[in-house]
MIGUMAR-719953 format. One line per 10 residues: number of its first residue (from 1); for each residue x, z negated, y negated of C-alpha. Coordinates in steps of 0.05 Angstrom, whole numbers, plus 5000, padded with zeros to 4 digits. Layout:
NUM	X Z Y  ...
# end
This chain:
1	8766 7886 3494  8776 7810 3480  8842 7778 3483  8819 7732 3519  8788 7754 3594  8730 7723 3624  8751 7735 3696  8714 7733 3766  8752 7665 3782  8803 7632 3759
11	8854 7599 3810  8895 7568 3756  8845 7526 3718  8828 7500 3792  8900 7483 3805  8902 7443 3738  8834 7406 3747  8848 7385 3808  8922 7372 3817  8933 7300 3813
21	8903 7293 3871  8919 7360 3914  8994 7343 3903  8994 7278 3929  8959 7298 3998  9011 7357 3998  9077 7308 3982  9043 7270 4051  9054 7321 4095  9120 7345 4072
31	9138 7260 4073  9108 7268 4148  9143 7324 4172  9084 7341 4224  9054 7409 4198  9011 7431 4258  8950 7396 4297  8972 7333 4250  8936 7258 4223  8908 7316 4165
41	8874 7361 4210  8845 7304 4252  8818 7276 4186  8790 7325 4151  8756 7341 4219  8728 7286 4218  8708 7274 4143  8676 7353 4143  8642 7340 4207  8607 7279 4171
51	8601 7321 4102  8561 7370 4143  8525 7321 4180  8551 7355 4249  8598 7317 4308  8656 7358 4315  8693 7405 4264  8753 7442 4297  8803 7472 4254  8818 7542 4254
61	8869 7591 4219  8814 7632 4181  8737 7637 4165  8739 7709 4213  8768 7669 4271  8720 7621 4267  8664 7675 4268  8694 7702 4331  8720 7633 4367  8653 7606 4351
71	8618 7677 4383  8662 7660 4447  8649 7584 4461  8580 7602 4453  8596 7653 4509  8591 7715 4475  8622 7774 4502  8624 7856 4516  8556 7890 4510  8526 7823 4481
81	8468 7846 4427  8483 7799 4374  8436 7810 4324  8466 7796 4247  8455 7837 4177  8490 7885 4141  8495 7871 4077  8550 7815 4073  8620 7854 4069  8635 7872 4156
91	8658 7801 4170  8611 7784 4231  8611 7850 4245  8690 7845 4249  8686 7788 4294  8629 7825 4344  8666 7879 4356  8728 7838 4371  8690 7817 4432  8657 7882 4442
101	8600 7851 4419  8534 7902 4406  8509 7887 4332  8433 7882 4330  8427 7895 4249  8362 7866 4221  8345 7888 4154  8344 7838 4097  8286 7806 4051  8286 7837 3980
111	8282 7774 3942  8325 7728 3979  8372 7786 4003  8375 7738 4057  8353 7761 4145  8280 7787 4139  8248 7735 4191  8195 7791 4208  8247 7837 4226  8291 7791 4253
121	8229 7773 4305  8219 7843 4314  8287 7856 4335  8281 7799 4396  8226 7816 4415  8249 7886 4438  8290 7833 4479  8363 7822 4501  8394 7790 4444  8435 7730 4453
131	8454 7701 4397  8434 7707 4310  8488 7694 4270  8457 7677 4200  8499 7690 4141  8475 7645 4075  8506 7702 4029  8529 7688 3965  8519 7607 3965  8435 7603 3995
141	8417 7569 4053  8368 7606 4094  8310 7573 4115  8334 7550 4182  8283 7522 4208  8242 7584 4206  8298 7616 4241  8314 7558 4297  8236 7569 4309  8236 7645 4325
151	8303 7639 4356  8287 7591 4395  8214 7627 4418  8262 7690 4454  8321 7644 4469  8371 7659 4424  8430 7621 4396  8439 7613 4336  8506 7615 4301  8512 7593 4208
161	8553 7637 4168  8566 7585 4124  8635 7616 4086  8601 7626 4015  8556 7554 4028  8598 7500 4037  8551 7436 4018  8484 7474 4006  8424 7440 4038  8352 7441 4043
171	8300 7392 4072  8366 7348 4072  8407 7388 4114  8463 7415 4095  8500 7484 4120  8523 7480 4184  8480 7422 4213  8409 7466 4242  8447 7515 4297  8488 7517 4355
181	8548 7526 4318  8571 7542 4257  8637 7577 4221  8665 7576 4155  8722 7598 4111  8764 7561 4063  8795 7625 4023  8824 7597 3956  8755 7624 3915  8704 7590 3966
191	8668 7530 3943  8714 7488 3987  8786 7534 3982  8844 7514 4009  8914 7543 3979  8923 7607 4037  8876 7619 4101  8835 7568 4132  8778 7558 4170  8732 7514 4208
201	8681 7519 4268  8616 7453 4260  8573 7445 4323  8533 7378 4346  8538 7412 4415  8598 7372 4456  8602 7438 4508  8615 7481 4443  8657 7433 4411  8710 7423 4464
211	8702 7509 4482  8718 7516 4415  8778 7475 4411  8803 7497 4470  8786 7570 4443  8835 7557 4384  8899 7550 4423  8916 7602 4465  8846 7562 4522  8897 7498 4541
221	8870 7455 4569  8935 7414 4565  8993 7450 4541  9014 7503 4571  8956 7505 4620  8905 7557 4599  8838 7549 4620  8787 7595 4584  8803 7672 4572  8794 7692 4499
231	8839 7637 4473  8894 7648 4403  8945 7615 4357  8884 7583 4312  8899 7529 4277  8886 7494 4206  8953 7476 4185  8967 7406 4158  8988 7428 4096  8921 7457 4086
241	8879 7402 4118  8908 7358 4064  8896 7397 4013  8818 7401 4037  8814 7324 4047  8839 7316 3967  8787 7363 3953  8727 7351 3997  8692 7296 3949  8691 7343 3884
251	8656 7399 3925  8591 7366 3897  8602 7360 3826  8630 7427 3831  8570 7458 3860  8527 7424 3812  8568 7460 3757  8560 7522 3790  8487 7518 3791  8493 7493 3714
261	8524 7564 3703  8478 7592 3739  8421 7556 3700  8447 7578 3641  8453 7652 3658  8374 7648 3678  8355 7616 3615  8393 7660 3572  8391 7737 3598  8333 7774 3585
271	8349 7846 3589  8293 7881 3637  8353 7929 3664  8378 7869 3702  8344 7829 3755  8369 7756 3775  8370 7717 3833  8318 7664 3846  8334 7583 3872  8374 7534 3839
281	8363 7485 3879  8399 7437 3916  8386 7509 3972  8443 7551 3932  8507 7532 3912  8531 7597 3881  8588 7618 3911  8573 7681 3878  8519 7696 3815  8494 7769 3835
291	8443 7812 3785  8425 7871 3802  8411 7939 3765  8403 8009 3777  8459 8033 3731  8507 7984 3756  8569 8020 3740  8550 8021 3663  8543 7948 3659  8608 7949 3691
301	8637 7990 3644  8599 7946 3579  8628 7873 3604  8697 7898 3617  8697 7930 3543  8672 7861 3524  8732 7826 3566  8682 7797 3626  8702 7809 3684  8652 7829 3754
311	8652 7849 3821  8601 7880 3888  8593 7830 3941  8580 7889 3980  8588 7958 3958  8578 7991 4028  8533 7964 4083  8567 7946 4160  8524 8005 4188  8565 8059 4143
321	8632 8028 4144  8680 8084 4179  8722 8031 4229  8646 8009 4262  8659 8032 4329  8622 8103 4337  8637 8127 4258  8583 8121 4206  8518 8118 4229  8465 8170 4203
331	8402 8146 4254  8392 8070 4242  8359 8057 4171  8357 7986 4137  8324 7995 4062  8328 7937 4035  8400 7942 4051  8426 7994 4022  8376 7994 3956  8419 7932 3955
341	8485 7953 3967  8478 8008 3909  8453 7947 3853  8482 7887 3871  8542 7861 3814  8577 7793 3818  8586 7755 3754  8640 7701 3737  8618 7639 3762  8656 7579 3774
351	8662 7512 3755  8715 7516 3710  8681 7568 3669  8660 7539 3606  8589 7539 3562  8613 7590 3510  8649 7632 3573  8575 7637 3603  8547 7648 3545  8591 7708 3530
361	8573 7737 3586  8495 7727 3577  8507 7758 3505  8542 7811 3528  8497 7828 3592  8439 7826 3535  8464 7878 3494  8476 7929 3546
# end
């Protein structure tokens, strides 16, 4: 193993690269001595809504809360059927189970790994699906115009899970702006990351935005007056909002760097046993660079021996998770999803990664 590990991410480098503008933001919060729902949060909400191309942004405690509260803001509740995918880490499923809603798992497309729109139409044709959760997995923005065409035909609302797709755009429309409502995570390793947990709900629907804003603080219409059931304490604090404000102007450059690393991998990796991802346009912000192989553990061991980290996103499809109500599903068949969960492998890809490190990763994959 080499003395210098190439890790999946390096938040230390990220801090050193962003410290000059993040530290003053932190001190600004400390000097103001206002820590929850203050000027920093209001300003970030306005700036991020503008960045996405939406009217409203509501800061919340984390990305999973954003999913759950966005669903509640749409009126999704007990027994409602919601179409989603099963290859994206169980986050949407966890939010649905909190509401006692029913996930309708839709298989994914073999090449994009995103929701297969033919399978979605089949699910909606069966009837009684109130909402579609579209996950922009690994940073690849789905064709939202096509999604909306299908969903609108059957009267289903659309929620974008943008946790991995900050700044991705297709046809000039950014992630979060092409649906009824969208959910973002600002976990530290995201393309736009805080110094802890954080999330946001983004929408241009005034009614949904108003409900989400009330739901993130107990369901209050005003202090101590609860109007909407299902509310909770889930607020983006001032410190995280200030950090995100400081970082937001850098996001396009960071995404461009991720694409450059992805392009280098695409140009250099020529191993026939490894399947590479496709698109490297503005629709993909490469939160993760994910390859496929039938011999995943062999490749992982080979990379580790070369001092290169890797990770599996995600090894167990949602319908096979033991935490799911009813336990393991033995009847539902999602052949593409299940095949991908056994083959996907994430390689290091983050803005502070050097060209030399990317070349070292590519060489190691080719030598396998």
